[in-house]
ZAMARGU-4260 file (C-alpha; in steps of 0.2 Angstrom, whole numbers, plus 5000, padded with zeros to 4 digits):
<rodrens>
0) 4767/5039/5275 | 4757/5050/5287 | 4757/5065/5276 | 4747/5052/5264 | 4734/5050/5275
5) 4731/5066/5283 | 4720/5078/5279 | 4724/5096/5271 | 4719/5113/5277 | 4699/5117/5275
10) 4701/5132/5267 | 4712/5126/5254 | 4709/5129/5235 | 4705/5113/5223 | 4699/5112/5206
15) 4687/5100/5204 | 4682/5093/5183 | 4667/5090/5181 | 4654/5087/5162 | 4652/5105/5162
20) 4672/5111/5163 | 4685/5113/5176 | 4675/5122/5193 | 4686/5130/5207 | 4679/5125/5222
25) 4684/5131/5241 | 4681/5127/5257 | 4663/5133/5257 | 4648/5124/5265 | 4640/5110/5265
30) 4626/5116/5253 | 4641/5120/5238 | 4650/5103/5243 | 4633/5095/5240 | 4628/5103/5225
35) 4645/5102/5218 | 4645/5083/5219 | 4628/5082/5213 | 4632/5089/5196 | 4647/5079/5197
40) 4636/5061/5196 | 4624/5071/5184 | 4610/5076/5197 | 4598/5091/5202 | 4597/5099/5219
45) 4582/5093/5219 | 4585/5075/5217 | 4576/5072/5201 | 4588/5065/5186 | 4596/5079/5173
50) 4594/5076/5155 | 4609/5084/5152 | 4625/5079/5160 | 4616/5065/5169 | 4609/5058/5156
55) 4629/5057/5147 | 4633/5051/5163 | 4623/5037/5164 | 4629/5031/5144 | 4645/5035/5150
60) 4642/5021/5162 | 4646/5033/5177 | 4631/5030/5189 | 4614/5026/5184 | 4600/5038/5190
65) 4595/5039/5209 | 4581/5048/5221 | 4583/5052/5235 | 4573/5043/5250 | 4562/5054/5265
70) 4576/5047/5277 | 4589/5063/5275 | 4598/5072/5264 | 4613/5061/5262 | 4604/5044/5260
75) 4603/5037/5243 | 4599/5020/5236 | 4613/5007/5231 | 4620/5013/5214 | 4616/5000/5202
80) 4629/4989/5193 | 4640/4998/5177 | 4646/4993/5164 | 4659/4999/5151 | 4656/5001/5134
85) 4676/5002/5130 | 4676/4990/5117 | 4696/4989/5117 | 4696/4987/5139 | 4684/4972/5134
90) 4694/4965/5120 | 4709/4966/5133 | 4702/4957/5146 | 4694/4944/5137 | 4712/4941/5130
95) 4718/4942/5147 | 4704/4930/5154 | 4713/4916/5145 | 4727/4917/5157 | 4723/4899/5168
100) 4714/4904/5185 | 4726/4889/5196 | 4741/4899/5193 | 4731/4917/5203 | 4727/4904/5216
105) 4742/4910/5229 | 4734/4927/5225 | 4718/4923/5234 | 4726/4917/5250 | 4727/4925/5267
110) 4747/4925/5272 | 4742/4923/5289 | 4730/4906/5288 | 4735/4902/5269 | 4718/4899/5267
115) 4706/4909/5255 | 4702/4925/5260 | 4686/4926/5271 | 4679/4945/5275 | 4696/4952/5269
120) 4701/4970/5274 | 4713/4982/5265 | 4725/4989/5275 | 4732/5006/5270 | 4747/4995/5261
125) 4734/4989/5250 | 4740/4971/5255 | 4724/4961/5262 | 4720/4950/5276 | 4705/4940/5283
130) 4696/4949/5297 | 4697/4937/5309 | 4717/4935/5304 | 4719/4955/5307 | 4713/4952/5324
135) 4723/4938/5329 | 4740/4949/5325 | 4736/4964/5335 | 4749/4969/5346 | 4745/4981/5361
140) 4755/4997/5362 | 4762/5008/5376 | 4749/5023/5379 | 4762/5035/5372 | 4762/5030/5357
145) 4741/5031/5353 | 4733/5041/5343 | 4723/5051/5354 | 4740/5054/5364 | 4749/5061/5348
150) 4734/5073/5343 | 4733/5078/5361 | 4753/5083/5360 | 4748/5090/5346 | 4757/5080/5333
155) 4750/5077/5314 | 4732/5070/5314 | 4730/5053/5303 | 4716/5040/5302 | 4731/5026/5305
160) 4747/5033/5313 | 4762/5022/5307 | 4774/5019/5320 | 4792/5026/5319 | 4802/5010/5316
165) 4818/5018/5323 | 4808/5015/5341 | 4800/4999/5336 | 4807/4984/5328 | 4792/4970/5325
170) 4801/4960/5309 | 4820/4960/5306 | 4830/4951/5291 | 4843/4949/5302 | 4838/4941/5319
175) 4833/4923/5322 | 4816/4925/5320 | 4809/4935/5334 | 4801/4952/5336 | 4800/4965/5350
180) 4797/4983/5354 | 4815/4989/5356 | 4812/5005/5365 | 4799/4999/5376 | 4801/4989/5392
185) 4782/4985/5394 | 4779/4975/5377 | 4785/4957/5378 | 4796/4950/5366 | 4785/4936/5355
190) 4792/4925/5344 | 4788/4925/5325 | 4779/4912/5316 | 4779/4907/5298 | 4761/4907/5289
195) 4759/4892/5275 | 4762/4904/5263 | 4780/4906/5270 | 4777/4925/5277 | 4781/4928/5295
200) 4767/4932/5307 | 4766/4941/5325 | 4754/4929/5336 | 4747/4943/5348 | 4754/4948/5364
205) 4739/4943/5373 | 4725/4929/5371 | 4707/4941/5366 | 4695/4942/5377 | 4680/4929/5376
210) 4668/4936/5366 | 4652/4931/5359 | 4651/4945/5346 | 4657/4942/5326 | 4676/4946/5323
215) 4671/4961/5317 | 4661/4968/5328 | 4671/4962/5345 | 4681/4976/5355 | 4699/4976/5352
220) 4711/4981/5365 | 4714/4997/5369 | 4729/5006/5357 | 4732/4993/5347 | 4744/4990/5333
225) 4744/4977/5319 | 4761/4974/5308 | 4756/4970/5290 | 4765/4952/5286 | 4770/4956/5270
230) 4779/4973/5267 | 4778/4972/5288 | 4773/4990/5291 | 4764/4996/5307 | 4751/5004/5311
235) 4741/5010/5326 | 4723/5008/5327 | 4709/5021/5331 | 4694/5020/5340 | 4686/5013/5325
240) 4698/4997/5327 | 4696/4984/5313 | 4680/4993/5308 | 4691/5006/5300 | 4698/4997/5286
245) 4688/4995/5271 | 4681/4978/5265 | 4687/4969/5248 | 4672/4966/5241 | 4682/4964/5223
250) 4692/4951/5231 | 4677/4942/5238 | 4670/4940/5222 | 4683/4934/5212 | 4685/4920/5225
255) 4668/4914/5223 | 4670/4914/5205 | 4684/4904/5208 | 4681/4891/5219 | 4664/4889/5208
260) 4674/4886/5192 | 4685/4872/5201 | 4674/4856/5197 | 4683/4846/5213 | 4671/4842/5226
265) 4668/4854/5239 | 4680/4851/5256 | 4674/4856/5275 | 4680/4873/5277 | 4682/4870/5298
270) 4694/4855/5297 | 4711/4856/5302 | 4723/4844/5293 | 4716/4836/5280 | 4700/4843/5274
275) 4687/4829/5273 | 4673/4833/5259 | 4659/4844/5262 | 4641/4835/5266 | 4630/4851/5271
280) 4630/4869/5267 | 4623/4880/5279 | 4614/4897/5271 | 4612/4907/5287 | 4632/4904/5290
285) 4638/4902/5273 | 4648/4888/5279 | 4652/4872/5271 | 4652/4856/5284 | 4659/4837/5284
290) 4649/4826/5296 | 4662/4827/5310 | 4662/4845/5310 | 4642/4850/5308 | 4641/4838/5324
295) 4652/4847/5333 | 4652/4865/5327 | 4635/4867/5321 | 4622/4855/5332 | 4604/4856/5328
300) 4598/4863/5345 | 4596/4884/5351 | 4595/4896/5338 | 4606/4886/5325 | 4590/4872/5324
305) 4582/4886/5312 | 4597/4886/5299 | 4594/4879/5285 | 4606/4865/5280 | 4606/4861/5260
310) 4617/4850/5249 | 4635/4858/5244 | 4631/4857/5226 | 4615/4868/5230 | 4625/4877/5240
315) 4637/4885/5228 | 4619/4888/5215 | 4613/4899/5229 | 4629/4908/5235 | 4634/4911/5215
320) 4615/4917/5214 | 4616/4928/5231 | 4615/4948/5226 | 4631/4954/5229 | 4636/4964/5246
325) 4636/4984/5242 | 4651/4994/5246 | 4648/5005/5262 | 4657/5018/5269 | 4671/5015/5284
330) 4665/5028/5291 | 4646/5030/5289 | 4641/5010/5288 | 4624/5017/5283 | 4630/5025/5267
335) 4634/5020/5248 | 4651/5025/5243 | 4645/5037/5227 | 4660/5048/5225 | 4679/5045/5223
340) 4693/5057/5231 | 4707/5059/5220 | 4718/5066/5233 | 4714/5051/5246 | 4715/5038/5231
345) 4697/5032/5240 | 4679/5028/5238 | 4669/5043/5247 | 4651/5045/5252 | 4639/5061/5252
350) 4641/5062/5272 | 4659/5064/5270 | 4658/5079/5260 | 4644/5085/5272 | 4655/5084/5286
355) 4671/5092/5278 | 4682/5079/5281 | 4685/5078/5261 | 4676/5094/5259 | 4692/5104/5251
360) 4698/5088/5240 | 4697/5084/5222 | 4682/5071/5220 | 4676/5065/5204 | 4660/5052/5199
365) 4665/5036/5205 | 4657/5029/5187 | 4671/5038/5179 | 4684/5033/5190 | 4680/5015/5189
370) 4680/5017/5170 | 4697/5026/5172 | 4706/5013/5182 | 4698/4999/5173 | 4706/5005/5157
375) 4726/5009/5166 | 4723/4992/5175 | 4720/4984/5159 | 4733/4996/5150 | 4745/4988/5164
380) 4740/4970/5161 | 4744/4973/5142 | 4764/4973/5147 | 4762/4961/5161 | 4756/4951/5149
385) 4771/4954/5136 | 4783/4951/5150 | 4772/4935/5155 | 4774/4928/5137 | 4793/4932/5136
390) 4793/4921/5153 | 4785/4907/5144 | 4796/4908/5130 | 4812/4907/5140 | 4806/4894/5151
395) 4804/4884/5134 | 4822/4889/5129 | 4829/4885/5147 | 4820/4866/5146 | 4825/4865/5130
400) 4844/4871/5137 | 4842/4857/5148 | 4840/4843/5135 | 4854/4851/5124 | 4865/4849/5138
405) 4860/4833/5141 | 4865/4827/5124 | 4880/4837/5121 | 4885/4831/5137 | 4884/4810/5130
410) 4893/4818/5113 | 4906/4826/5123 | 4909/4811/5137 | 4911/4799/5123 | 4923/4812/5113
415) 4934/4813/5127 | 4935/4793/5130 | 4940/4793/5114 | 4955/4807/5112 | 4960/4799/5128
420) 4959/4782/5122 | 4969/4787/5105 | 4983/4793/5116 | 4985/4778/5125 | 4985/4768/5109
425) 4997/4780/5102 | 5006/4775/5120 | 5007/4757/5118 | 5012/4759/5100 | 5026/4769/5105
430) 5031/4757/5119 | 5031/4741/5107 | 5043/4752/5096 | 5053/4758/5109 | 5055/4738/5119
435) 5059/4732/5099 | 5076/4747/5099 | 5080/4740/5118 | 5078/4722/5112 | 5090/4726/5097
440) 5103/4733/5108 | 5101/4718/5119 | 5106/4706/5106 | 5120/4716/5100 | 5129/4720/5117
445) 5126/4699/5118 | 5133/4697/5101 | 5147/4709/5104 | 5152/4700/5120 | 5152/4683/5114
450) 5162/4685/5099 | 5174/4694/5111 | 5174/4679/5122 | 5175/4667/5109 | 5190/4675/5102
455) 5199/4675/5118 | 5195/4658/5122 | 5204/4653/5106 | 5219/4666/5110 | 5220/4661/5128
460) 5220/4644/5123 | 5235/4645/5109 | 5244/4657/5124 | 5240/4643/5137 | 5249/4629/5124
465) 5263/4638/5119 | 5266/4644/5138 | 5266/4623/5140 | 5277/4618/5128 | 5289/4631/5131
470) 5290/4625/5149 | 5292/4606/5143 | 5306/4614/5132 | 5316/4621/5144 | 5315/4604/5154
475) 5327/4598/5141 | 5345/4595/5142 | 5350/4597/5126 | 5360/4613/5122 | 5360/4611/5106
480) 5345/4604/5101 | 5337/4619/5114 | 5348/4633/5104 | 5342/4628/5089 | 5323/4631/5092
485) 5326/4645/5105 | 5326/4662/5095 | 5311/4656/5084 | 5299/4652/5103 | 5307/4671/5110
490) 5299/4678/5095 | 5284/4669/5096 | 5282/4673/5115 | 5286/4690/5112 | 5272/4692/5097
495) 5260/4684/5108 | 5262/4695/5121 | 5258/4709/5108 | 5245/4701/5104 | 5238/4705/5121
500) 5241/4723/5119 | 5231/4737/5118 | 5213/4735/5119 | 5213/4717/5118 | 5209/4713/5135
505) 5197/4729/5136 | 5178/4726/5134 | 5171/4730/5117 | 5156/4733/5125 | 5148/4740/5141
510) 5136/4731/5150 | 5126/4749/5154 | 5110/4753/5140 | 5115/4770/5134 | 5096/4773/5130
515) 5089/4785/5137 | 5072/4789/5139 | 5066/4808/5142 | 5048/4807/5144 | 5048/4822/5157
520) 5040/4832/5142 | 5027/4821/5139 | 5023/4819/5157 | 5021/4839/5158 | 5010/4839/5142
525) 5000/4824/5152 | 5000/4834/5167 | 4995/4851/5158 | 4983/4842/5147 | 4966/4852/5150
530) 4950/4860/5140 | 4954/4875/5131 | 4939/4889/5135 | 4929/4893/5120 | 4924/4910/5128
535) 4940/4919/5135 | 4936/4931/5149 | 4953/4941/5143 | 4960/4943/5124 | 4973/4931/5118
540) 4989/4940/5113 | 4992/4947/5093 | 5001/4935/5081 | 5020/4938/5084 | 5031/4946/5069
545) 5047/4938/5062 | 5062/4948/5061 | 5067/4943/5043 | 5083/4954/5045 | 5091/4945/5059
550) 5084/4927/5054 | 5099/4917/5047 | 5109/4900/5046 | 5125/4894/5048 | 5132/4875/5043
555) 5117/4866/5052 | 5111/4879/5063 | 5096/4890/5061 | 5092/4906/5070 | 5078/4915/5073
560) 5068/4931/5080 | 5051/4938/5082 | 5043/4952/5090 | 5028/4957/5095 | 5019/4970/5084
565) 5021/4987/5088 | 5002/4993/5091 | 4998/4976/5103 | 4991/4980/5120 | 4988/4962/5127
570) 5006/4956/5134 | 5014/4938/5131 | 5019/4927/5144 | 5030/4916/5131 | 5032/4910/5116
575) 5033/4895/5105 | 5044/4892/5090 | 5041/4876/5079 | 5051/4867/5064 | 5046/4853/5053
580) 5057/4837/5051 | 5066/4846/5035 | 5056/4836/5024 | 5038/4842/5024 | 5032/4832/5038
585) 5023/4837/5053 | 5030/4853/5064 | 5035/4850/5080 | 5039/4861/5095 | 5058/4865/5098
590) 5059/4880/5111 | 5046/4885/5122 | 5050/4901/5135 | 5049/4919/5136 | 5064/4927/5124
595) 5061/4932/5105 | 5077/4923/5100 | 5083/4906/5098 | 5095/4895/5088 | 5094/4878/5084
600) 5108/4867/5082 | 5110/4849/5075 | 5098/4851/5059 | 5102/4843/5043 | 5116/4849/5029
605) 5106/4854/5013 | 5090/4853/5020 | 5072/4866/5020 | 5065/4869/5035 | 5050/4877/5037
610) 5049/4889/5054 | 5032/4898/5064 | 5030/4905/5080 | 5014/4908/5090 | 5013/4918/5107
615) 5003/4912/5123 | 4995/4919/5142 | 4983/4915/5152 | 4970/4916/5140 | 4977/4905/5125
620) 4988/4907/5111 | 4987/4918/5097 | 4989/4913/5079 | 5003/4908/5069 | 5016/4920/5062
625) 5017/4919/5042 | 5028/4902/5040 | 5047/4905/5036 | 5058/4894/5025 | 5077/4891/5029
630) 5090/4883/5019 | 5104/4873/5028 | 5119/4880/5021 | 5132/4891/5019 | 5126/4910/5012
635) 5107/4903/5016 | 5093/4910/5008 | 5077/4913/5017 | 5059/4919/5012 | 5043/4921/5016
640) 5028/4906/5010 | 5019/4919/5000 | 5032/4918/4987 | 5031/4903/4972 | 5040/4890/4981
645) 5052/4886/4963 | 5058/4905/4969 | 5063/4902/4987 | 5078/4890/4986 | 5085/4878/4970
650) 5092/4864/4981 | 5103/4856/4967 | 5112/4871/4962 | 5118/4875/4981 | 5134/4866/4987
655) 5132/4859/5003 | 5149/4861/5012 | 5151/4862/5032 | 5162/4873/5042 | 5167/4866/5059
660) 5180/4866/5074 | 5186/4852/5086 | 5172/4853/5100 | 5181/4855/5118 | 5166/4851/5126
665) 5163/4834/5122 | 5184/4828/5121 | 5194/4819/5134 | 5201/4831/5149 | 5220/4827/5141
670) 5216/4836/5123 | 5225/4848/5120 | 5216/4864/5108 | 5225/4878/5099 | 5224/4887/5082
675) 5205/4892/5087 | 5201/4873/5090 | 5207/4865/5074 | 5223/4858/5080 | 5224/4847/5093
680) 5235/4836/5103 | 5235/4826/5117 | 5245/4826/5135 | 5244/4807/5140 | 5252/4792/5130
685) 5237/4784/5130 | 5224/4786/5117 | 5211/4799/5121 | 5198/4803/5108 | 5189/4820/5101
690) 5176/4824/5091 | 5169/4838/5078 | 5156/4853/5084 | 5144/4849/5070 | 5134/4832/5065
695) 5129/4823/5052 | 5114/4813/5047 | 5110/4820/5029 | 5118/4824/5013 | 5139/4822/5006
700) 5152/4829/5019 | 5169/4828/5016 | 5184/4834/5027 | 5204/4834/5030 | 5217/4832/5045
705) 5235/4835/5042 | 5246/4825/5052 | 5257/4841/5060 | 5269/4828/5071 | 5271/4811/5072
710) 5285/4803/5083 | 5289/4786/5089 | 5278/4777/5076 | 5259/4780/5087 | 5244/4774/5080
715) 5232/4789/5077 | 5214/4785/5072 | 5205/4795/5059 | 5184/4793/5056 | 5168/4796/5062
720) 5160/4791/5079 | 5143/4795/5086 | 5141/4807/5102 | 5143/4792/5114 | 5158/4784/5109
725) 5172/4780/5122 | 5184/4794/5124 | 5198/4786/5133 | 5201/4771/5122 | 5209/4772/5103
730) 5191/4776/5090 | 5186/4759/5083 | 5188/4748/5097 | 5168/4748/5101 | 5154/4749/5093
735) 5151/4768/5092 | 5167/4773/5080 | 5172/4768/5063 | 5190/4772/5058 | 5207/4771/5048
740) 5220/4767/5060 | 5237/4762/5047 | 5243/4765/5030 | 5254/4779/5023 | 5253/4789/5039
745) 5269/4799/5042 | 5271/4816/5046 | 5264/4829/5035 | 5251/4816/5025 | 5236/4820/5023
750) 5219/4810/5028 | 5203/4814/5020 | 5187/4809/5026 | 5172/4807/5014 | 5154/4804/5023
755) 5142/4800/5009 | 5125/4798/5019 | 5113/4797/5003 | 5123/4780/5000 | 5127/4777/5018
760) 5144/4774/5014 | 5162/4781/5023 | 5179/4782/5011 | 5195/4786/5017 | 5211/4796/5007
765) 5228/4799/5012 | 5237/4812/5001 | 5221/4812/4989 | 5221/4793/4985 | 5207/4782/4989
770) 5214/4768/5002 | 5205/4753/4994 | 5187/4753/4991 | 5172/4758/5002 | 5178/4756/5020
775) 5163/4753/5030 | 5144/4754/5021 | 5127/4754/5028 | 5129/4770/5039 | 5115/4777/5044
780) 5112/4790/5059 | 5119/4804/5067 | 5138/4805/5065 | 5152/4817/5072 | 5171/4819/5063
785) 5182/4809/5077 | 5200/4808/5079 | 5211/4796/5093 | 5229/4801/5098 | 5242/4803/5110
790) 5256/4813/5115 | 5266/4807/5100 | 5254/4817/5086 | 5248/4835/5083 | 5233/4834/5069
795) 5226/4850/5063 | 5209/4850/5054 | 5200/4859/5037 | 5184/4860/5034 | 5174/4867/5019
800) 5181/4858/5007 | 5171/4852/4991 | 5167/4833/4987 | 5184/4827/4975 | 5178/4828/4958
805) 5181/4810/4955 | 5171/4805/4968 | 5156/4818/4962 | 5158/4810/4944 | 5158/4794/4948
810) 5144/4795/4960 | 5135/4803/4944 | 5137/4789/4934 | 5131/4777/4947
</rodrens>
């Protein structure tokens, strides 16, 4: 910072560009410097205007011709106003002047007092301050940091020396609002204040001494320091004090025009809080007063009695018509600026060149640099204007977004409420359906129990009557008469006792409801109910590929296998396998997990299923894989759905046969298995139930059982049952089984069971002969092959058998 203000060596070499070309100038004397400056301005050595370069400079708006006065060689009259002939610059200025002036009001206010600048001065950091405000924030520095001590010690010479910020900290963003000299014990700590513009400023370390001089002329304390309240750069004043700062006349002119453009009534400039409307203006003081402030600050006596007070409107006009003050040199107050130092970037006067301060610097004509900088500022404003236009369009876009967000929020809330209401309605409908099933089960249980109560009541009454009759017979003393009826009574008693035998005193119905509602998946789905993000931070997994060579079906089970694409870089956290209902209905999830192979059991026989799989991670789910068509039958055939449906499978030509064995997992613990679970017997004298591994809910199915052992006239039962049938009583004793228990069953006999779920019938065969008409009808649901036996019976299961021919022909005729 010091280098930009320090003076280069006096014997340096510079290049000076004038109208006559480039001129090399050294550190010559006063006449050579004056001649170079005069030639740049278009003046001759005698002071008369040159008809050559000077005339051209006048046409280009550099300066008007001026003649030297008799008061001294360096004194000139003020340079007249300069006008620009650059039409492009004028057009740009006119275009930029369309910007509303109200938006630049903050640019015209002092960061210290918050009011419009009054007598603004320009700091070396290019920021502005009111002259009075600058004096108010002066701080006195130690003697060792003064410019005189620096010059005496041989340090760099500078008009304004910036303080070493490592030694002095007047402002810190991390402090609590206080600034202090960190390295000097003599400097008091002063609290930091905020101006009306929100900028932190530092009050003076001590009140300024009382003086009757104006702020510009009043002396400042020795070794004073000033800190810019905007950029917080500090500098030490030299002997000139605040007079060493140039005055910003351009800013004053802009403020005047801005105030004149406002149509509002003029306000008093001395009111502390809410300014009142001004009533008069003093032409000498150039201040607007309200009546209370005029009486208090401008009494009509003493020297102030000679001041001329005019109405505010007239004062505004007179202020507008008053001649603009000409900017003078800060070092030589009686000299006007006439040159521009390119190196120091500041206007200078002839006396600055005569004293040698800027003699080695490159200087140019003031008018030419004024025109050049005006063009540069206009060009810079063009780019800023484009950015401002884009910012306005962006603000319009943001305001439209606010409105759109509000509309979308209302629409989205309505959609969310509708979706939740639809879920609640569906849950209420399902609740009604489930309650209907519970009521149906309730009525069925009551009917079975009441029927059994009625049957047992009648039978108990008959038994009681028989017992009372027999007791009365025993009381008779006629031996011959007793013996005539005793054999018949004994047989009746034994027969009645046998009727109260197996299963008669066992309830046909349990009191518990076997219905169990599994609501955990639904609760989990409700808890996981969330919004799907439209834009994800990371990609979703790739679509899985079904491995056709590993997919197969067996009976009513299907095994599917899949994998991620070979070039996939996004890992999958799991997979979701979906199947339809076998009738072209909606897909449902049958597996969710990390495995890449799954076997689905309990499917319908002779049915066509569609299967698909997708992957998921934290971001979302992948697209579905290709749909796979599976046929539940032996030697299943499958193809991708890209082939015509007629080429996939001909259901009518496929024979739906089932291969299965007995199920040890669901059987009673007394059941003994052998022959790969195809042969069963029992270790108990009581009847025990065993089921097949495969359940049927659709199609026509036939299987046979051969009686391998049959001792002491047991009562085996053969038929079908539901999965929750009672396993410790004879098959058919509850409402969960349908069975045949008697009729031509001996050792070596073959019992055939035909389950036609298409016609909802159950038929039995013994040694290939049908046992009467259809045994049961209206058979509907999921059924498993079932057998009940005790230790006196052993049977073997035969599966994979076709339907008997006579039944197929009869069914086709029907």
